[in-house]
BALOBA-1460 file (C-alpha; in Angstrom, 3 decimals):
// residues 303
<rec num="1" residu="m" x="124.510" y="101.329" z="91.814"/>
<rec num="2" residu="s" x="121.544" y="103.610" z="91.260"/>
<rec num="3" residu="d" x="119.024" y="104.301" z="94.040"/>
<rec num="4" residu="q" x="115.518" y="103.093" z="93.322"/>
<rec num="5" residu="k" x="112.405" y="102.881" z="95.363"/>
<rec num="6" residu="p" x="111.626" y="99.341" z="96.484"/>
<rec num="7" residu="i" x="109.231" y="97.590" z="94.101"/>
<rec num="8" residu="k" x="106.743" y="95.228" z="95.668"/>
<rec num="9" residu="k" x="106.784" y="91.759" z="94.144"/>
<rec num="10" residu="s" x="104.735" y="88.683" z="94.909"/>
<rec num="11" residu="a" x="106.432" y="86.034" z="97.067"/>
<rec num="12" residu="l" x="108.369" y="83.330" z="95.264"/>
<rec num="13" residu="g" x="106.911" y="80.663" z="97.526"/>
<rec num="14" residu="r" x="106.574" y="80.085" z="101.218"/>
<rec num="15" residu="g" x="109.918" y="78.283" z="101.518"/>
<rec num="16" residu="l" x="112.079" y="80.701" z="99.536"/>
<rec num="17" residu="g" x="110.280" y="83.726" z="100.929"/>
<rec num="18" residu="a" x="111.098" y="82.653" z="104.472"/>
<rec num="19" residu="l" x="114.754" y="82.214" z="103.576"/>
<rec num="20" residu="l" x="115.015" y="85.694" z="102.077"/>
<rec num="21" residu="e" x="114.563" y="87.349" z="105.457"/>
<rec num="22" residu="d" x="117.559" y="89.074" z="107.053"/>
<rec num="23" residu="s" x="120.300" y="86.728" z="108.201"/>
<rec num="24" residu="p" x="121.537" y="86.460" z="111.809"/>
<rec num="25" residu="a" x="123.973" y="89.063" z="113.098"/>
<rec num="26" residu="k" x="126.904" y="86.696" z="112.568"/>
<rec num="27" residu="n" x="126.405" y="87.011" z="108.788"/>
<rec num="28" residu="k" x="129.512" y="88.504" z="107.180"/>
<rec num="29" residu="s" x="127.501" y="90.231" z="104.452"/>
<rec num="30" residu="q" x="125.606" y="92.295" z="107.025"/>
<rec num="31" residu="d" x="128.878" y="93.877" z="108.113"/>
<rec num="32" residu="i" x="129.556" y="94.868" z="104.515"/>
<rec num="33" residu="l" x="126.146" y="96.228" z="103.583"/>
<rec num="34" residu="p" x="123.874" y="96.653" z="106.631"/>
<rec num="35" residu="e" x="121.918" y="99.513" z="105.060"/>
<rec num="36" residu="v" x="120.495" y="97.578" z="102.052"/>
<rec num="37" residu="a" x="116.746" y="97.129" z="102.327"/>
<rec num="38" residu="k" x="115.703" y="93.521" z="101.908"/>
<rec num="39" residu="t" x="112.944" y="94.508" z="99.466"/>
<rec num="40" residu="g" x="115.114" y="96.809" z="97.337"/>
<rec num="41" residu="i" x="115.691" y="96.186" z="93.633"/>
<rec num="42" residu="f" x="118.833" y="97.646" z="92.051"/>
<rec num="43" residu="e" x="120.412" y="97.687" z="88.593"/>
<rec num="44" residu="i" x="123.773" y="95.908" z="88.910"/>
<rec num="45" residu="p" x="126.460" y="95.515" z="86.205"/>
<rec num="46" residu="l" x="126.677" y="91.907" z="85.038"/>
<rec num="47" residu="e" x="130.477" y="92.034" z="85.247"/>
<rec num="48" residu="e" x="130.252" y="92.596" z="89.018"/>
<rec num="49" residu="i" x="128.267" y="89.388" z="89.635"/>
<rec num="50" residu="q" x="129.852" y="86.002" z="90.375"/>
<rec num="51" residu="v" x="127.993" y="82.754" z="89.761"/>
<rec num="52" residu="n" x="126.657" y="80.827" z="92.736"/>
<rec num="53" residu="p" x="129.101" y="78.049" z="93.768"/>
<rec num="54" residu="y" x="126.182" y="76.302" z="95.492"/>
<rec num="55" residu="q" x="124.022" y="76.166" z="92.357"/>
<rec num="56" residu="p" x="122.462" y="72.646" z="92.363"/>
<rec num="57" residu="r" x="122.254" y="72.464" z="88.561"/>
<rec num="58" residu="v" x="125.482" y="72.736" z="86.647"/>
<rec num="59" residu="h" x="124.119" y="72.015" z="83.151"/>
<rec num="60" residu="f" x="121.651" y="74.308" z="81.391"/>
<rec num="61" residu="d" x="119.972" y="73.574" z="78.082"/>
<rec num="62" residu="k" x="121.678" y="75.781" z="75.462"/>
<rec num="63" residu="e" x="118.606" y="76.014" z="73.265"/>
<rec num="64" residu="a" x="116.407" y="76.997" z="76.213"/>
<rec num="65" residu="l" x="118.949" y="79.655" z="77.256"/>
<rec num="66" residu="q" x="118.957" y="81.066" z="73.733"/>
<rec num="67" residu="e" x="115.139" y="81.218" z="73.727"/>
<rec num="68" residu="l" x="115.182" y="82.988" z="77.088"/>
<rec num="69" residu="s" x="117.772" y="85.487" z="75.829"/>
<rec num="70" residu="e" x="115.556" y="86.305" z="72.829"/>
<rec num="71" residu="s" x="112.639" y="86.871" z="75.188"/>
<rec num="72" residu="i" x="114.794" y="89.134" z="77.365"/>
<rec num="73" residu="k" x="115.758" y="91.214" z="74.316"/>
<rec num="74" residu="v" x="112.051" y="91.868" z="73.684"/>
<rec num="75" residu="q" x="110.494" y="91.866" z="77.155"/>
<rec num="76" residu="g" x="113.443" y="92.645" z="79.418"/>
<rec num="77" residu="i" x="113.969" y="90.927" z="82.792"/>
<rec num="78" residu="i" x="110.511" y="90.324" z="84.245"/>
<rec num="79" residu="q" x="111.691" y="88.701" z="87.489"/>
<rec num="80" residu="p" x="114.865" y="90.174" z="89.055"/>
<rec num="81" residu="i" x="117.669" y="87.871" z="90.113"/>
<rec num="82" residu="t" x="118.778" y="87.670" z="93.763"/>
<rec num="83" residu="v" x="122.341" y="88.386" z="94.898"/>
<rec num="84" residu="r" x="124.355" y="88.966" z="98.040"/>
<rec num="85" residu="k" x="127.031" y="91.645" z="98.339"/>
<rec num="86" residu="l" x="130.558" y="90.421" z="99.069"/>
<rec num="87" residu="a" x="132.465" y="93.720" z="98.761"/>
<rec num="88" residu="p" x="132.183" y="97.052" z="96.934"/>
<rec num="89" residu="n" x="131.266" y="96.336" z="93.293"/>
<rec num="90" residu="e" x="131.283" y="92.576" z="93.967"/>
<rec num="91" residu="y" x="128.172" y="90.405" z="94.208"/>
<rec num="92" residu="q" x="127.356" y="86.708" z="94.207"/>
<rec num="93" residu="l" x="124.268" y="85.057" z="92.754"/>
<rec num="94" residu="i" x="121.815" y="83.482" z="95.164"/>
<rec num="95" residu="s" x="119.207" y="82.577" z="92.547"/>
<rec num="96" residu="g" x="118.420" y="83.296" z="88.913"/>
<rec num="97" residu="e" x="121.431" y="81.857" z="87.066"/>
<rec num="98" residu="r" x="119.394" y="81.069" z="83.928"/>
<rec num="99" residu="r" x="118.272" y="84.716" z="83.750"/>
<rec num="100" residu="f" x="121.840" y="85.852" z="84.484"/>
<rec num="101" residu="q" x="123.387" y="83.682" z="81.724"/>
<rec num="102" residu="a" x="120.623" y="84.517" z="79.227"/>
<rec num="103" residu="s" x="121.110" y="88.238" z="79.907"/>
<rec num="104" residu="k" x="124.781" y="87.878" z="78.995"/>
<rec num="105" residu="i" x="123.809" y="86.164" z="75.737"/>
<rec num="106" residu="a" x="121.290" y="88.936" z="75.055"/>
<rec num="107" residu="g" x="124.063" y="91.525" z="75.380"/>
<rec num="108" residu="l" x="122.789" y="93.251" z="78.518"/>
<rec num="109" residu="t" x="125.298" y="95.126" z="80.656"/>
<rec num="110" residu="q" x="123.097" y="95.509" z="83.749"/>
<rec num="111" residu="i" x="120.417" y="93.397" z="85.397"/>
<rec num="112" residu="p" x="117.765" y="94.167" z="88.047"/>
<rec num="113" residu="a" x="118.521" y="92.356" z="91.294"/>
<rec num="114" residu="y" x="117.371" y="91.991" z="94.868"/>
<rec num="115" residu="v" x="120.305" y="92.456" z="97.248"/>
<rec num="116" residu="r" x="120.135" y="90.135" z="100.241"/>
<rec num="117" residu="t" x="122.324" y="89.127" z="103.156"/>
<rec num="118" residu="a" x="123.127" y="85.425" z="103.502"/>
<rec num="119" residu="n" x="125.828" y="83.141" z="104.861"/>
<rec num="120" residu="d" x="127.164" y="80.126" z="102.968"/>
<rec num="121" residu="q" x="124.627" y="77.652" z="104.361"/>
<rec num="122" residu="q" x="121.765" y="80.008" z="103.559"/>
<rec num="123" residu="m" x="123.185" y="80.438" z="100.044"/>
<rec num="124" residu="l" x="123.006" y="76.680" z="99.500"/>
<rec num="125" residu="e" x="119.543" y="76.454" z="101.018"/>
<rec num="126" residu="m" x="118.199" y="79.340" z="98.930"/>
<rec num="127" residu="a" x="119.709" y="77.945" z="95.733"/>
<rec num="128" residu="l" x="118.251" y="74.480" z="96.336"/>
<rec num="129" residu="i" x="114.773" y="75.758" z="97.194"/>
<rec num="130" residu="e" x="114.709" y="78.255" z="94.334"/>
<rec num="131" residu="n" x="115.757" y="75.414" z="92.065"/>
<rec num="132" residu="i" x="112.941" y="73.162" z="93.298"/>
<rec num="133" residu="q" x="110.313" y="75.884" z="92.959"/>
<rec num="134" residu="r" x="111.339" y="77.355" z="89.625"/>
<rec num="135" residu="e" x="112.934" y="74.691" z="87.448"/>
<rec num="136" residu="n" x="111.188" y="71.913" z="85.577"/>
<rec num="137" residu="l" x="112.862" y="69.188" z="87.613"/>
<rec num="138" residu="n" x="112.237" y="65.483" z="87.262"/>
<rec num="139" residu="a" x="111.351" y="63.435" z="90.340"/>
<rec num="140" residu="l" x="114.928" y="62.243" z="90.902"/>
<rec num="141" residu="e" x="116.367" y="65.768" z="90.802"/>
<rec num="142" residu="i" x="113.780" y="66.862" z="93.361"/>
<rec num="143" residu="a" x="114.674" y="63.889" z="95.571"/>
<rec num="144" residu="q" x="118.382" y="64.719" z="95.340"/>
<rec num="145" residu="s" x="117.702" y="68.366" z="96.213"/>
<rec num="146" residu="y" x="115.644" y="67.295" z="99.233"/>
<rec num="147" residu="q" x="118.483" y="65.014" z="100.350"/>
<rec num="148" residu="r" x="121.007" y="67.828" z="100.089"/>
<rec num="149" residu="l" x="118.769" y="70.108" z="102.150"/>
<rec num="150" residu="l" x="118.592" y="67.459" z="104.860"/>
<rec num="151" residu="a" x="122.282" y="66.545" z="104.810"/>
<rec num="152" residu="e" x="124.038" y="69.828" z="104.056"/>
<rec num="153" residu="c" x="121.638" y="72.314" z="105.659"/>
<rec num="154" residu="n" x="120.976" y="70.211" z="108.772"/>
<rec num="155" residu="l" x="117.206" y="70.278" z="108.333"/>
<rec num="156" residu="k" x="114.732" y="67.756" z="109.708"/>
<rec num="157" residu="q" x="112.002" y="66.386" z="107.437"/>
<rec num="158" residu="e" x="109.343" y="68.541" z="109.136"/>
<rec num="159" residu="e" x="111.479" y="71.661" z="108.608"/>
<rec num="160" residu="l" x="112.171" y="70.650" z="105.017"/>
<rec num="161" residu="g" x="108.435" y="70.266" z="104.381"/>
<rec num="162" residu="d" x="107.841" y="73.777" z="105.704"/>
<rec num="163" residu="r" x="110.642" y="75.187" z="103.542"/>
<rec num="164" residu="v" x="109.342" y="73.714" z="100.284"/>
<rec num="165" residu="g" x="105.625" y="73.880" z="101.091"/>
<rec num="166" residu="k" x="105.110" y="70.095" z="101.050"/>
<rec num="167" residu="n" x="103.813" y="67.729" z="103.705"/>
<rec num="168" residu="r" x="106.114" y="65.165" z="105.289"/>
<rec num="169" residu="t" x="104.584" y="62.241" z="103.354"/>
<rec num="170" residu="t" x="105.281" y="63.877" z="99.995"/>
<rec num="171" residu="v" x="108.855" y="64.681" z="101.002"/>
<rec num="172" residu="n" x="109.385" y="61.109" z="102.205"/>
<rec num="173" residu="n" x="107.998" y="59.663" z="98.940"/>
<rec num="174" residu="y" x="110.619" y="61.591" z="96.979"/>
<rec num="175" residu="l" x="113.444" y="60.621" z="99.329"/>
<rec num="176" residu="r" x="112.546" y="56.934" z="98.995"/>
<rec num="177" residu="l" x="113.390" y="57.150" z="95.278"/>
<rec num="178" residu="l" x="117.053" y="57.382" z="96.259"/>
<rec num="179" residu="k" x="116.863" y="53.828" z="97.646"/>
<rec num="180" residu="l" x="116.065" y="52.409" z="94.195"/>
<rec num="181" residu="p" x="118.842" y="50.713" z="92.145"/>
<rec num="182" residu="p" x="120.929" y="53.042" z="89.937"/>
<rec num="183" residu="t" x="119.346" y="51.595" z="86.769"/>
<rec num="184" residu="i" x="115.862" y="52.599" z="87.891"/>
<rec num="185" residu="q" x="117.058" y="55.992" z="89.138"/>
<rec num="186" residu="a" x="118.585" y="56.638" z="85.705"/>
<rec num="187" residu="a" x="115.259" y="55.795" z="84.058"/>
<rec num="188" residu="i" x="113.497" y="58.324" z="86.313"/>
<rec num="189" residu="r" x="116.153" y="60.923" z="85.498"/>
<rec num="190" residu="d" x="115.746" y="60.290" z="81.757"/>
<rec num="191" residu="q" x="111.931" y="60.394" z="82.123"/>
<rec num="192" residu="q" x="111.500" y="56.806" z="80.966"/>
<rec num="193" residu="l" x="109.742" y="56.098" z="84.248"/>
<rec num="194" residu="s" x="107.245" y="58.285" z="86.096"/>
<rec num="195" residu="m" x="107.050" y="59.051" z="89.794"/>
<rec num="196" residu="g" x="103.972" y="56.796" z="89.993"/>
<rec num="197" residu="h" x="105.816" y="53.826" z="88.483"/>
<rec num="198" residu="a" x="108.775" y="54.397" z="90.794"/>
<rec num="199" residu="r" x="106.607" y="54.581" z="93.914"/>
<rec num="200" residu="a" x="105.118" y="51.203" z="93.022"/>
<rec num="201" residu="l" x="108.558" y="49.634" z="92.482"/>
<rec num="202" residu="i" x="109.797" y="50.899" z="95.853"/>
<rec num="203" residu="n" x="107.459" y="48.403" z="97.530"/>
<rec num="204" residu="i" x="109.470" y="45.437" z="96.185"/>
<rec num="205" residu="e" x="112.206" y="44.468" z="98.632"/>
<rec num="206" residu="d" x="114.143" y="42.048" z="96.410"/>
<rec num="207" residu="v" x="116.331" y="44.022" z="93.985"/>
<rec num="208" residu="d" x="116.322" y="41.329" z="91.255"/>
<rec num="209" residu="k" x="112.531" y="41.168" z="91.276"/>
<rec num="210" residu="q" x="112.390" y="44.955" z="91.362"/>
<rec num="211" residu="l" x="114.533" y="45.121" z="88.230"/>
<rec num="212" residu="a" x="112.458" y="42.407" z="86.527"/>
<rec num="213" residu="i" x="109.227" y="44.377" z="87.013"/>
<rec num="214" residu="f" x="110.983" y="47.590" z="85.992"/>
<rec num="215" residu="k" x="112.221" y="45.999" z="82.748"/>
<rec num="216" residu="k" x="108.751" y="44.666" z="81.973"/>
<rec num="217" residu="a" x="107.185" y="48.067" z="82.667"/>
<rec num="218" residu="v" x="109.564" y="49.891" z="80.314"/>
<rec num="219" residu="e" x="109.568" y="47.340" z="77.487"/>
<rec num="220" residu="e" x="105.778" y="46.909" z="77.470"/>
<rec num="221" residu="e" x="105.034" y="50.564" z="78.338"/>
<rec num="222" residu="l" x="102.831" y="49.523" z="81.241"/>
<rec num="223" residu="s" x="100.589" y="52.030" z="82.988"/>
<rec num="224" residu="v" x="101.105" y="52.895" z="86.650"/>
<rec num="225" residu="r" x="98.014" y="50.896" z="87.552"/>
<rec num="226" residu="k" x="99.325" y="47.777" z="85.781"/>
<rec num="227" residu="v" x="102.686" y="48.077" z="87.521"/>
<rec num="228" residu="e" x="100.929" y="48.446" z="90.872"/>
<rec num="229" residu="a" x="98.942" y="45.286" z="90.099"/>
<rec num="230" residu="l" x="102.131" y="43.403" z="89.193"/>
<rec num="231" residu="v" x="103.820" y="44.519" z="92.398"/>
<rec num="232" residu="k" x="100.812" y="43.452" z="94.442"/>
<rec num="233" residu="a" x="100.723" y="40.041" z="92.733"/>
<rec num="234" residu="l" x="104.466" y="39.632" z="93.272"/>
<rec num="235" residu="n" x="104.261" y="40.493" z="96.965"/>
<rec num="236" residu="e" x="101.415" y="38.023" z="97.359"/>
<rec num="237" residu="g" x="103.498" y="35.301" z="95.690"/>
<rec num="238" residu="h" x="101.439" y="34.970" z="92.494"/>
<rec num="239" residu="i" x="104.236" y="35.665" z="90.005"/>
<rec num="240" residu="e" x="107.234" y="34.340" z="91.916"/>
<rec num="241" residu="k" x="108.267" y="31.981" z="89.112"/>
<rec num="242" residu="e" x="108.150" y="34.580" z="86.386"/>
<rec num="243" residu="t" x="110.322" y="37.116" z="88.185"/>
<rec num="244" residu="s" x="112.826" y="34.573" z="89.496"/>
<rec num="245" residu="k" x="113.825" y="33.244" z="86.073"/>
<rec num="246" residu="p" x="117.537" y="33.706" z="85.385"/>
<rec num="247" residu="g" x="118.215" y="36.404" z="82.817"/>
<rec num="248" residu="l" x="120.935" y="36.872" z="80.243"/>
<rec num="249" residu="d" x="124.273" y="38.166" z="81.415"/>
<rec num="250" residu="p" x="124.912" y="41.830" z="80.481"/>
<rec num="251" residu="v" x="127.334" y="41.021" z="77.635"/>
<rec num="252" residu="r" x="124.991" y="38.506" z="76.031"/>
<rec num="253" residu="k" x="122.051" y="40.880" z="76.483"/>
<rec num="254" residu="y" x="123.985" y="43.625" z="74.697"/>
<rec num="255" residu="e" x="124.776" y="41.272" z="71.804"/>
<rec num="256" residu="m" x="121.116" y="40.244" z="71.455"/>
<rec num="257" residu="n" x="120.008" y="43.884" z="71.455"/>
<rec num="258" residu="k" x="122.458" y="44.670" z="68.652"/>
<rec num="259" residu="i" x="121.154" y="41.707" z="66.629"/>
<rec num="260" residu="q" x="117.586" y="42.879" z="67.197"/>
<rec num="261" residu="q" x="118.496" y="46.372" z="65.955"/>
<rec num="262" residu="r" x="120.134" y="44.943" z="62.824"/>
<rec num="263" residu="l" x="117.076" y="42.799" z="62.082"/>
<rec num="264" residu="a" x="114.771" y="45.773" z="62.527"/>
<rec num="265" residu="s" x="116.922" y="47.826" z="60.160"/>
<rec num="266" residu="h" x="117.048" y="45.002" z="57.609"/>
<rec num="267" residu="f" x="113.292" y="44.432" z="57.522"/>
<rec num="268" residu="g" x="112.274" y="48.049" z="57.974"/>
<rec num="269" residu="t" x="109.996" y="47.238" z="60.880"/>
<rec num="270" residu="k" x="110.157" y="46.598" z="64.608"/>
<rec num="271" residu="v" x="111.452" y="43.091" z="65.309"/>
<rec num="272" residu="a" x="111.049" y="41.227" z="68.618"/>
<rec num="273" residu="l" x="113.949" y="38.933" z="69.529"/>
<rec num="274" residu="k" x="113.823" y="36.809" z="72.656"/>
<rec num="275" residu="a" x="116.394" y="34.347" z="73.942"/>
<rec num="276" residu="d" x="117.077" y="32.500" z="77.185"/>
<rec num="277" residu="p" x="120.477" y="31.669" z="78.733"/>
<rec num="278" residu="k" x="120.512" y="28.410" z="76.737"/>
<rec num="279" residu="n" x="120.176" y="30.357" z="73.468"/>
<rec num="280" residu="r" x="116.649" y="29.162" z="72.823"/>
<rec num="281" residu="g" x="114.163" y="31.767" z="71.702"/>
<rec num="282" residu="e" x="112.152" y="33.274" z="68.889"/>
<rec num="283" residu="i" x="112.056" y="36.107" z="66.360"/>
<rec num="284" residu="k" x="108.818" y="37.940" z="65.630"/>
<rec num="285" residu="i" x="108.452" y="40.142" z="62.542"/>
<rec num="286" residu="p" x="105.116" y="41.993" z="62.557"/>
<rec num="287" residu="f" x="103.383" y="43.218" z="59.365"/>
<rec num="288" residu="n" x="100.518" y="45.665" z="58.901"/>
<rec num="289" residu="s" x="98.971" y="44.563" z="55.602"/>
<rec num="290" residu="a" x="99.148" y="42.033" z="52.786"/>
<rec num="291" residu="s" x="101.524" y="44.258" z="50.842"/>
<rec num="292" residu="d" x="103.708" y="44.652" z="53.936"/>
<rec num="293" residu="l" x="103.794" y="40.859" z="54.304"/>
<rec num="294" residu="n" x="104.788" y="40.476" z="50.650"/>
<rec num="295" residu="r" x="107.553" y="43.023" z="51.159"/>
<rec num="296" residu="i" x="108.971" y="40.995" z="54.055"/>
<rec num="297" residu="l" x="108.648" y="37.733" z="52.097"/>
<rec num="298" residu="e" x="110.556" y="39.287" z="49.216"/>
<rec num="299" residu="i" x="113.344" y="40.279" z="51.586"/>
<rec num="300" residu="l" x="113.417" y="36.664" z="52.801"/>
<rec num="301" residu="e" x="113.415" y="35.563" z="49.133"/>
<rec num="302" residu="i" x="110.433" y="33.292" z="49.766"/>
<rec num="303" residu="i" x="108.447" y="34.716" z="46.850"/>
C-alpha cells in the first residue's frame, strides 16, 4: 500500500459524513490499523478487497455497470471507494460496490480508497445511507432502507432524519408506504405508481377500496391530483357504491386479460374488454380514421 498525502474531498452528505468519523474504542478494526488517517486515500489491489455483506442492493444493472466501466477506462475513478481493514492485505467494502465491480470489468488491478474503521453495525448503517444518497432508488427502496436503519441499527426516527438529512415528516411518509398492500408496493417498485399517488392511497383505510382506486389510477393513468380527489370523495362517502362493487376473481380476471390481449393482436389496435362476475360486459374497438374503420370492418368480414 503506497503512502500518499491525504486528498481533501467534499463531504458525501451530512448523514454519511457523520458516520465516517472514527469508531469507538471497542472497534476491532482500530486494533488492527490505529495509525490510518481517516482522510487518507490509498491505492489498494482489487484482489485484496471483499464485497460488503451488508450491501442493501444485491442486483446491479449489467448494462449500467458496463457503461460505468467504459467511463472508468477513460476518466479513471473520480470518487474513491470506502473500505475498512480486516487484516494485513485484507479489506472489506463499506461503500462503492458499483465502482468496485465496474473497475474489475475495466481491467483495473488497483483502486483508490478511503480506509476507515467501523464495526458491523456501522458497516450496515454506512452502506444503507450511502445507498440512499448515491443510488437512483425508487420510493419503496428508500422506505425499506429507512426501515432497516430503524430496526437493525436501533435508530429513532429523529436520529434517522439527522443521518439522511431529512425531516421527520418526510421519513414518516416513506415508512408509511410499507403499510400498503403488496400489490401497490410492487407497483411503486416497478415505477408504475409515483410517491404522490401512493401517499394519496395511504389515506384509505379499507384495503379493498384502496385496491379499487389503485387499479383505476393505473388503468386510466390518473394524475396525482385526480387520485387525491377520488380518495377525498371516497372518504366523504361520495363513491361508496362504485368502489364496493364485487370484482372478478383472480383466475377469471387473468382469463379476461388474455382474451383482451388476443383481441388487440387480432385487430391491430388497443381493445377494451369489460365483464362483471355474471359475465355481462362489452368490447370496445377504437379506430382513428375512416380507413382504419374499414380495415376493422374487413377483419370482421362486414364489408
